[in-house]
N, C-alpha and C positions, 0 to 999 in steps of 0.2 A: 485614418480617415473613417468616419462613421458611415455605415451603409445608408443611414437615413439621409445623408447629405449627397449621396451619389444619385445620378440619374435625374437630377432636378434642374439641369441647365437646358439650353436650347436644343442640344443634341442628346438623345437618350436611347437606351436599349429597351426594346419591347419584349414580350413573352416568347417571341419566336427564336430567341438566341439559343444556340446549341454549343457555344463556347469553342468555335472552330479556330479562333485566333487570327482570322483574316483581317479583322478591323485593326488589331494591334500592328500587323505587318505594314499597313498603309498609313497609319497615323504618324504625323510628323512630330508629335509630342509624346515623349517617353512617359510622362506622368499622367496622361489623360485616361488610361484604361486600367480598370481593376478586375482581375480575374478571380472570382469567388465561386463558392458552391451554394446554390439556393435550392432548397427542397430536393437535395440529392443529385442535382445536375449542374454542369458548368454554366456559368453566366458571367458575361463581361460587362461590367457597369461603366458608365462614363462619369468622370469627375468634371462637373460643369465649371469649376473654378479654373482648372488648367486647360480645359478644352478651348481651342481657338476657333471652333465652328467652321472648320475648313470643308466639312462634308465628305472627306475622302472615304470614311468608313461607310457612309450611306451608299455611295457609288459602288463600293467593293463588296458589300454584303449580299451574297446570293440568296440568303434566307429572308431578306427584308426585315432583319431584326433591329435595324437602326432607323430612327425617325427623328423628326425635329418639330419644334414649337414655333409658332409665329402669332400674329395678331389678326388673322383673317376672320376668325369667328367673332372676336370682339368688335372688329370694324363693322361687320354687318349688323350686329346687335345694336351698336351705337347709332348707325344710320336709321335703323328701324325706330329708335327712340326719338329721332329728330335732331340728333347732334349735327352741328354745322361742320362739315368735313369737305376739304378739297383734296384733290388727288395729284400726286407727283408720279409720273409714269417713266419708268426706266426705258432707255432707248432699245434695250433688248426685247421689250415686249412687242413692239411693232415688227421686229425681225423674226420673232417666233410665231406671231399670230397676225401676219400681214393682212390676211383676208377677213379675219374676225375683229381686228383691232378697233375699228370705228364702231362696230356693233356692240362690242363689250363695253366700250367707254360710254356709248349711248345708254346701255342698260343700267350702268352704274349711275349715270346722271338721273335716270328715271327713279332711282331709289333715293335720290337726295344729294348726290355729290354736287358741290357748288362749282368749283373751278377744276380744270384739268390742265396741268402744266407738264410738258415734256422735260425730263431731266437732261436731255440733250442740250438745252439752253444752259443748264447748270454746268455741264461739261465744258462748254465754251468759256464760262466764267473761270472754271478751274484751270483751263489752259492759259487763260489770260493771267490768272494769279501766279501760276508756276513761272511763266516767262518773266513777269515783273519781279518776283521775289528772287529768282536765280540770278538775273542780270544785275539787279540792284545790290545784291549781297555777295556776288561772285561765289555762289553756292553750288559748287560742282560735286558730283558723286552722290547727289541726293536721291532718296528712294521715294517713288510716288506712293500716295496713300489712298487712292480710290478703293483699294481692296481692304476691308476691315479685318479679314483673316490674317493678312500679312502684317497689319499694324498690331493685332493682338499677339501674334507670335513674337514680334520684335519687343514689345513692351514686357512680355512675360518671360521670354527665354533668351533673347539676345539684346538686353537693354543697352548694351554698349552702342548699338546702332540708332538709338532714339534721336540723338542729335543729327543723324543723317536723314531722318524722315522729313520730306518737304512739309513745312507747317502751314499748308493751304488745304482748306476743306475739300472733301470729295465732291463730285458732281451733285449727288443727292443733297448734301448739306448746303452747297452753294446755291442750289435751286431753292431750297427751303428758306435760307436767309434772304435771298432776293425777294421771294414771295412775301415774307413777313415784313422786312424792313423797307423795301422799295415799292412793292405793290400794295402794301398796307392791308394785306388779307389777314383777317383775324381768325379764320377757321382753323380747326384742327387739321393737320396734314397727315395723309396716309401715303406711304410709298409703295407703289406697285412694283414689286421687287423680284429680281432673279436670284437673290442671295439670302441664305440663312443668317450669315454673320452680320448683315446690316442691322439686325436688332441690337447687337452689342454696341454698334456705333450710335444708334439712336439713344441708347440708355446711358451714354456718357453724360456726366453731370452737366456739362456746358451745352449739350445738344438736346436735352429733353424738352426744352421750351419750344423747339422747332417742329419736330416730327413725333407723332403719337403712335403710328401703326406701321408695322412691317408686314405687308400683305404679299405673300409669295405667289408667283405664277402657279405653282403646283397646287397649292391649297385653294386659290381662287378658282381655277378651272374645275376642281372637285365640286365646289359650290355651284358652279354654272352648268354642271351636267344635267341635261334634261330641260334646260331653259331655252325657250324659243326666242332667239335674238334677232330674227329677221326684220322686225319693225323698229329697231333702234339704230341710232346713228349719232356720233359726236366726234370731234377732233380736239387736239390740244390747242392751246391759246397763244403760244409764243413761237417766234421764228428762231431758228438755230442754224448753226453751220456744221463744221466737221465734228462737233460734239456727238453726232449720231454714230460715229464710228468707234467711239470709246469702248463699247462692249466687246469688240473683236480683239483678238490677240494683236498687240502692237498698235492699238488705236491711239494711245497717248503719244507713242513714238511718232506716228504719222502726223499728228497735230504739231508736235514740236519741230519736226523736220520741215513742215510746211512753212513755218515762219523763220526758222534759223538756218535751214539748208541741211543737206545730208553730210556736211563736214563734221557736224557734232555727232558724237557717239552716244546714242541712247541704247543702253543695255536692255534687251528684252528678255524677260523671264516669265514663263508660265508653267503651271502644273505643280501639284503638291511635292512630288519627289524632287523636281528640279529647283523649285523656288526656295524651299527651306534649307536644302543642302547648300545652295548658293549663298544664302544669308549667313550661314555658319562660316563659310569660307570668306565671305565679304568682310566680316569682322576682322579677320586676320589681315586682309589687304589694307583696310583702313588703319589699323594699328601700326602696320609696318611702314606706312607713309608712301606706299606705292601709288602710281598714277591711277586716277579714278575716272570713270566715264562721266560725261556731262550729266547724265541722269540714268537711274535704273527704273525701268517700267516693269513692275512686278505684279503679277496676278496669280491668285491661288489656283484658278481653274485652267486646265490645259487649253480649252477653247474660249477662254475669256469669259466675260459675263453672259455671252450669248447662250452658253449652256452652263449657267451657274448652278449652285447647289440647290436653289429654290425653284428650278425650272423642271417641268415634266420630263422624266427620263426619255420618253419617246421622241422628243424633238431632237435629241442629240444623234439620232440615227440617220438624219437627213442633212444635206448641205443647203437646203432651202434658205436657212437663216443667213448664211453667208451671202447668197445672192440678193436677199432682201436688204441686207446692210449695204451692199454695193449700190443697190437702187437708191437707198436713202442718201448715200454719199453724193451720187450724181445729181439727185434731185435738189439737195441743199445747194450745191455749187451752181446749178443752172438757175435756180430761183434767185440767188444773189446776183448773178450776172444779169438777169432780166431786170432787176429792180434798181441797180446802181450802175453808175458809169464805171467803166473798168478801172479808172484811176483811184476810185474810192472803195473798190471791192477788196476786202482782206483775203478772199479766197481765189482771186484771179492768179493764174499761173504766168501770165505775161509780164507781170511786174516783179521787181526785185524782192528778195526776202525782207530787206530793211523796210521797203514800202508796205509790204503786207503787214509787218508787225506794227508799223505806225498806224495803218488803217484799223488794225485790230484794236489797238489801244484806244484809238479815237472812238471806236464803237462802244467801249465801256468806260469812257472818260468820266461819267457821272458816278462810277462806283468807287468806293473806298476799299483799298486792299486790306486794311486792318479789320474790316467787317467779315472778311472771309478767311482770316487766319485762325489757326487752332494750335493746341498744345497737346503734349502726350505725357503719360504717367509711367514712371518706373514701377512695374508690378512684378519684379523679379520673382519667379517661381521655380527657378532652377534648383534641383536637389543635388546635394553632394553626398557621396557614399565613401566611407572610409575603406581602406584596404582590408581591414579586419572584417568589415561587414561583407565585402565582396568574397573574401575567403570563406565566410560562413555560408554564403549563397552557393558557392562551388561545392562545399562539403555536403550541403543538403541535396545537391543534384548528383552526388557520388562521383564528382569529377576530381580525382586526386592526382592527376598527372597533367602536364602541359599539353600533351596531345589531346586528351579528353576535353580540355578547356578551350581548345581551338577547333572543335568539330564544326561549329557555326552552321548547323543544318537549317536554322531559321524556322523550324516547325513550331516553335513556341510563339512566333510572331516577331521576335526581335532580330536585329541584324547579327548579333554575336552572342556567344555563350556568356561573355562578360556582362552584356546588357541584361541577360536573363538572371544572372547572379545578383546584379544590382536591383532588379525588379523584385526578386525574392526577398532581398535584404530590406527593401522599403515596404514590403507587404503588398506590392502591386500584383504579384503573381505567386504561383505555387509550384513547388518542385514537381508535382504530378504532371504539369504541362511540359516538362522537359522530356523529349524523346529518349535521350540517353539514359536519364534516370529510370524511365519506365522499362527500357530494354534491359538495364542492369538489374532492376527489380525482378524482371521476368526471368533472366538467367539465374538469379539467386533462387527464385522459386522453382525453376527447373532442377537445379542442384538439390534443393530441398526435397523436391518430389522424388528424385532418385533415391535420396536417403530414406525417405518415407517408404518407397517401394521395397528397398532392402529390409527395412524394419518390418514391413508387412509380410515379407517372405518368412523372416524369422518368427514373426508373430503367428503366421499360418502354421508353421511347424509346431510351435508351442500349442497352438489352438487344436491341431490335429491330435497331439498327444493328450491334451486336455479332453477332447471329445472322446477319445478311446477310454480314458480314465472314467469319464462321466458314464459312458455306455456300460463299462464294467460295474460301476456303482449302481446303475439302473438295474442291471441283472441281479445284483445282490438284493437291491430293494424289492425287485419282483419276487425273488425267492422268499424273502422275509415276509412280503405281503401275502404270498401263498400260504406260508406257515401260519401267519396271523389269521388268515381266513379259515384255515383248518381248525386252529385253536378257538376261534370265535364260534365256528360251527359246533365244535365239541362242547364249548361253554353253553351255547344255546340249548343243546340237547340235555346237558346236566341240569341247567336251570329249569328246563321243562320237567325233568324227573323230580327235582326237588320241589317244584311247585305242586306236582301231583302228590308227592309224599306229604307235603305240608297240608295239602287239601284233605288227604285222608286223615291226618292227625287232627285237623280241624273238625272232621266228622266225629272222630273218637271223642274229642273234648266236649262236643255237643251231647254225645251219649252219656259222658261222665256227669255233665251238668244235670241231665235228666235223672240219673241214678242218685246223685247227691240230693236232689230235690225229693226223690222217693224216700231216702233215708231220713231226711228232716221230717217229712210227713209222717213216717213210721214212728220216729222217736216222739214227735208231738202227739201221735195217736196213743203211744205207750204212756205218756203222761196223763192223758185223759182216763185211760184204763186204770192207772194207779190211783187216781182220784176216786174212781168208783170203788176200788178195793179198799181204800182207806175208809170210805163211807160205810162199806159193808163190815169192815173190821170194827169200826166204831159201834155200829149197830150190834154186831156179834158180842162185843165187850159188854154192851148194855144188857143184852139178853143174858149173858153169862152172869153178870152182877145180879140181875133180877132173879135168875135161877138159884143163885147161891143164897140170896135172901129167903127165897121160898123154901129152899132145902133146910135152911137153919130153922125155920119155923116148923118144919115137919119132923124135926128130931132125927131119931135113928132111921126113920123111914126115908128121910131125905138126905142121909149122909152120902150115900153112893151117888146120888144125883148131884150133890154139892161138889164131889170130886170131879165129876164130869164137867160141871159148870166151871170149876177152877181151871181145868185143863183147856176148856174152850177159851177162857179169858186169857190164859197164857199164850195160846195159839194166836189169838187176836192181836195180842201185844207184839208178838214176834212178827206177825204179818205186817203189822203197822210199822214196826222198825225196819223191816226189809224194804217195804214200799218207800219209806222215808229215805232210806239209804239210796234206793233206786232213783228217787227224784233228785237227790243231791248229785248223783252221777249224771243224771239227765241234764241238770242245770249246767254242769261242766261240759258235757258232750255237745249239746245243741249249739252254744256259741262257737265251739271249735269247728263243728260241721258248717255253721254259717260262714265263719271266716274262710274255711276251705272252699266253700261255694263261691265267695267273693273272689278269692284268688283264682279259682277255676275260671270265673267270668273274665278276669283280667288276662289270664293265660289265653283264653279263647280269642280275646281281642288282639293280643300280640301276634297270635298265630295267624289271624286274618290279615294284619298288616304285613307280616312276613310273606304271606301268600301273595298279597298285592305286589310287594317289592320284588318277589321272585318272578312273578308274572311279567312285571315291567322289565326286569333284568333279562328275562328270556326274549322279550320283544326287542329290547335294545341290542342284544347280542345278534338277533336276526338282522336288524338294521345295519349294525357294524359289519356283519358278514356281507350284506348286500353292497354297502359302500366300499368295502375292501375289494370286492370283486370288480366294482367299477374302476377304482384306483388302479387295480392290477391291469385292467384292460387299457387304461390311459397310459400307464407306464410302458406297456408293451408297444403301443403305437409310438410313443416318444422315442423309445429305444430303436425302433425300426427307422424312424425319420432321422435320428442322429447318425445311424449307420449309413443312411443314404447320403447325408451331408459329408461324412468322412470319405465315403467311396467316391 
């Protein structure tokens, strides 16, 4: 069954449901309730197709989680739109609202209701139809059908009894047919109803043409709350007899006995538990051929229609309705006696049963019995469950012995563990709703918890050993961290010293660069001086040459001077050669010195980078030392806390 199809019938579950299973326990239909989980909580849906609308769950639910649908709202909307609507009033209405009866009807008249007909008159027609059909067809053992919940149950779950339902319409339908066919009223008809299930009777294919609305007392009185009814007044339009007592338990029986005598056995059945169990047993009696009663007067509600499923719950707390019904009975009889001679009065007690029946038939002589006949449909919805499916249900509930399968605690809502197994097999319920299953699961969990507790003890021992091992490792780590801190401190000091030494070397290289520059400058100055010497040497050579020439001209007098001039020329040449050689050496020396200067510059730059790196290393070492000290402090705290945990 799809969830979307659940809760769509006349009776449904509202949001107040807590899944207590009480509705299941009172429901006469095994297949009508579905226990499911919605948004994490238990929720019991209603299958509208299998529900017979008996209302037992509504009465039983202390959480007010079951409600019903009717046509009250549509009735008032259509009146407001100007639809022509006449009203059929159930006799239970005057019994429940004797003081307000006329005022409420008057108010409805003011809203546009055309005619008001008491269904008590229809009940008289039903009695007339029953008596005629039974006597003409020798139809004994028949089941009355004024109660649609009873008819629904028979059609759906004991279809073998369909031939035993008296095929005469209910008082509501007899009144509707009379209004339409004999009074020629063409208005839509609304039934002022004490019963939820009447809607299902109205919706039967052959009945839809007669009645359009099922307006329950409960929902009508909700609408009328706050309405001032004091200025309104109206009464119903037809006379009636003992039909007014139909709503009370045994009302039909009283009518039958009034015309046929108390010698006939009319079996009177009321109440959900009694009625449906009786029908299950009655099938067996019919099939066995045992003696049957003249008729079975079966009603779904324990107090009859007086306190039907569509009546305000508050009215069931008082016996005032019974007194009012008795007043209506006496009133009907006295009215008849006043208007007719005793010999023609079908209600008179002084005449024979035969004469009463004859008078009664004469009163409805213009009616055709076939107009008030009805038929029924076999809608068999009984489910069958195989033994294998039942076994599966028991297994899911952890019921593996005969003793466990016969606990029958009924906490699940069903009468037996077997029914619960069937419900699980059909998907109507869940194993979690079985008390035995939950207790078994709880015991298994308890055993499991014991095992877990033992495992925890062992784990605690292992954990303690592990803690101790961890503490030991922490101590080792702490020692190592201390050594690392000392090493880092030493590294920081060494790095500082290296940085200082490198800084000194950097100063030295700066001095070297200055010295090399001075050397280059000196060599370059030496080259300038050599140029000057070469010029002097050249001039000296020229002077020596000129002196030699002059000495040669002088002859002997100039010979000594020529020797000197020659020596001066030789010295000039030697000087020139020495200076030239010096320049050649200078040409070699200066590039070498310049290259050395460039390398010295690169060395100085590298020394600067090393100095920076060494300084950074020293700073990092100091940071490492600080972080190591912090880690050491944390490790000490952790070790102390671990020791506290172990202790």
